[in-house]
C-alpha positions in Angstrom: 18.8 15.1 8.3 16.3 14.2 5.6 17.7 14.9 2.1 15.9 13.1 -0.8 13.3 10.7 -2.1 13.3 7.9 -4.6 10.0 6.5 -5.8 10.0 3.0 -7.2 7.5 0.1 -7.7 7.8 -3.4 -6.3 7.3 -5.9 -9.1 9.7 -8.9 -8.9 10.3 -8.3 -12.7 12.8 -5.6 -11.6 15.2 -8.5 -10.9 16.5 -9.7 -14.3 17.0 -13.3 -13.1 13.2 -13.5 -12.6 12.4 -12.5 -16.2 15.3 -14.2 -18.0 16.4 -10.8 -19.3 12.8 -9.9 -19.7 10.7 -8.0 -22.2 11.5 -4.4 -23.1 8.8 -3.2 -20.7 10.6 -4.9 -17.8 13.9 -3.5 -18.9 12.6 0.1 -19.0 11.1 0.1 -15.5 14.2 -1.7 -14.1 16.6 0.8 -15.6 14.6 3.7 -14.2 14.4 2.2 -10.8 18.1 1.6 -10.7 18.7 5.3 -11.7 16.4 6.4 -8.9 18.3 4.3 -6.4 21.6 5.7 -7.7 20.3 9.2 -7.1 19.4 8.3 -3.6 22.7 6.7 -2.9 24.5 9.9 -4.1 22.3 12.1 -2.0 22.2 10.2 1.3 24.3 8.1 3.7 21.5 5.8 4.8 18.1 4.9 3.5 14.7 4.4 5.1 12.4 2.3 2.8 8.6 2.7 3.2 6.2 0.2 1.8 2.8 -1.3 2.7 2.0 -4.5 4.5 -0.8 -6.3 6.3 0.4 -4.7 9.5 2.7 -2.0 10.6 6.2 -3.3 11.2 9.9 -2.4 11.2 12.4 -4.7 9.5 15.9 -4.7 10.9 18.9 -3.9 8.6 20.5 -7.0 10.0 18.3 -9.2 7.9 18.8 -10.8 4.5 16.4 -12.7 2.2 15.8 -14.2 -1.1 13.4 -14.1 -4.1 13.2 -17.9 -4.1 9.4 -17.5 -3.4 9.1 -15.7 -6.7 10.9 -18.4 -8.7 14.7 -17.8 -8.4 17.0 -17.9 -5.4 18.4 -14.4 -5.7 19.8 -13.3 -2.4 19.5 -9.8 -1.0 20.6 -8.0 2.2 19.5 -4.8 3.9 23.1 -3.9 5.0 26.7 -5.0 4.4 26.6 -6.6 7.9 23.3 -8.5 7.5 23.7 -11.8 9.2 20.2 -13.3 9.9 18.3 -14.7 7.0 14.5 -14.4 6.8 12.9 -16.7 4.2 9.6 -14.6 4.5 11.1 -11.2 4.0 8.2 -9.0 2.5 8.5 -8.0 -1.1 9.0 -4.3 -0.3 12.1 -5.3 1.8 13.4 -7.6 -0.9 13.1 -4.8 -3.5 14.9 -2.4 -1.2 17.6 -4.9 -0.6 18.0 -5.7 -4.3 18.3 -2.0 -5.2 20.8 -1.4 -2.4 22.9 -4.3 -3.6 22.9 -3.1 -7.2 23.6 0.6 -6.6 24.9 1.2 -3.1 26.2 -2.0 -1.4 27.8 -0.1 1.4 24.5 1.6 2.5 22.2 0.4 5.3 18.4 0.2 4.7 15.9 0.5 7.5 12.5 -0.8 6.2 9.2 0.4 7.6 5.9 -1.2 6.5 2.7 0.9 6.9 -0.5 -1.0 7.3 -2.3 -1.0 4.0 -5.6 0.0 5.6 -4.1 2.8 7.7 -6.1 6.0 7.5 -4.7 9.2 5.9 -4.3 11.0 9.3 -2.4 8.0 10.7 -0.1 7.8 7.7 0.6 11.5 8.0 1.4 11.1 11.7 3.7 8.2 11.0 5.4 10.3 8.3 6.0 13.2 10.7 7.4 10.9 13.3 9.8 9.4 10.7 10.9 12.8 9.7 11.6 13.7 13.3 13.8 10.6 13.6 15.8 11.4 10.5 16.2 15.1 11.4 17.4 14.3 14.9 20.2 12.1 13.5 23.4 13.8 12.4 23.7 11.6 9.3 22.0 12.3 5.9 19.0 10.1 5.2 17.2 9.3 1.9 13.7 7.9 1.7 12.9 5.0 -0.7 9.2 4.8 -1.3 8.0 1.5 -2.7 4.5 1.4 -4.2 2.6 0.1 -7.2 -0.4 1.6 -9.0 -3.5 0.1 -10.5 -3.5 -3.6 -11.5 -6.6 -3.3 -13.8 -5.4 -1.2 -16.7 -5.8 -3.7 -19.5 -7.8 -6.9 -20.2 -4.7 -9.0 -19.5 -3.8 -7.2 -16.3 -3.5 -9.3 -13.1 -6.7 -7.8 -11.9 -8.5 -7.9 -15.3 -9.8 -4.6 -16.6 -11.6 -1.8 -14.8 -12.6 1.2 -16.8 -12.0 3.5 -13.8 -8.3 2.5 -13.4 -6.8 4.8 -16.1 -8.2 7.9 -14.3 -7.0 6.7 -10.9 -3.5 5.9 -12.4 -3.2 9.3 -14.1 -4.1 11.0 -10.8 -1.4 9.0 -8.9 1.2 9.5 -11.6 0.5 13.3 -11.9 0.7 13.7 -8.1 3.9 11.8 -7.8 5.4 13.6 -10.8 4.7 17.1 -9.2 4.9 16.3 -5.5 1.2 17.2 -5.2 0.8 16.3 -1.6 -2.8 17.4 -1.4 -3.9 15.0 -4.1 -2.0 12.2 -2.5 -3.7 13.0 0.8 -7.2 13.0 -0.7 -7.0 9.9 -3.0 -10.2 7.9 -2.8 -8.9 4.9 -0.8 -11.9 2.7 -1.7 -11.6 3.4 -5.4 -7.9 2.9 -5.4 -8.4 -0.4 -3.6 -11.0 -1.5 -6.2 -8.6 -0.9 -9.1 -5.7 -2.6 -7.4 -3.7 0.6 -6.4 -3.1 -0.5 -2.8 0.1 1.5 -2.0 -1.8 4.7 -1.0 -0.7 4.4 2.6 3.0 4.5 1.6 2.5 7.7 -0.5 0.4 9.4 2.3 3.2 8.6 4.7 5.6 10.2 2.3 3.4 13.3 2.4 3.8 13.4 6.2 7.6 13.1 5.8 7.9 15.9 3.3 5.6 18.4 4.9 6.3 21.9 3.6 9.7 21.2 2.0 10.5 22.7 -1.4 11.2 20.0 -3.9 12.8 19.5 -7.2 11.0 16.6 -8.9 12.0 14.3 -11.7 10.0 11.7 -13.5 12.1 8.7 -14.8 9.3 6.4 -15.8 5.5 6.2 -15.9 3.8 3.4 -17.7 1.8 0.2 -17.4 3.7 -2.8 -18.6 1.5 -5.9 -18.3 -1.5 -3.7 -17.4 0.0 -2.5 -14.0 0.7 1.1 -13.3 4.3 1.9 -12.3 5.8 5.3 -11.5 9.6 5.9 -10.9 10.9 9.3 -10.0 13.0 11.4 -7.6 12.3 14.3 -5.2 15.3 16.4 -4.2 14.8 18.5 -1.1 15.9 22.1 -1.8 17.9 23.8 1.0 
């Protein structure tokens, strides 16, 4: 049974060892992401994490990995019984494993990557299939959606500055804050790509999972530290 959603970004700065304690901006988004993960841990017995990748794939909960490629060898695992180490575990899986380890070390995380270029209809279909999987299982499932916004919000942003980015980011933030599935479904994919918001496929898959559910939404963080748009929040499925 599908029960709840946590929305988090994927920057390595969530991991304090990678920022040396970090600036206040990193601390704020980290604290919010941990709060969202704690909410999901309280609501569900198992997690599915959805992020974007170069191709569609499923990452087994038996795997572990490390943030060594981002500067510090911080080990993470996708379940308490993870045995096989993958030195090339994708960032979305690393973030899912880190949040699990910090907030719910007994939980298992099943990671699904959606192809970044997947069309909206394909994302919705994948979301519906994922929902069927969860609802056919007698256990309670939570969905961890990992996605970043625009990377071009300031002159010092990783993607430099794009004057269109603020409008796109506001659209994304507002839609995630209110569970506006129609806006998520109709985001201009090319414009989002231009301003660096390349997680649209994950959010459109989320729309397919949620369907017509009634939701109680909560915003924990929305901001743009270092010129990158991040949103953190929770969606509680009302029964």
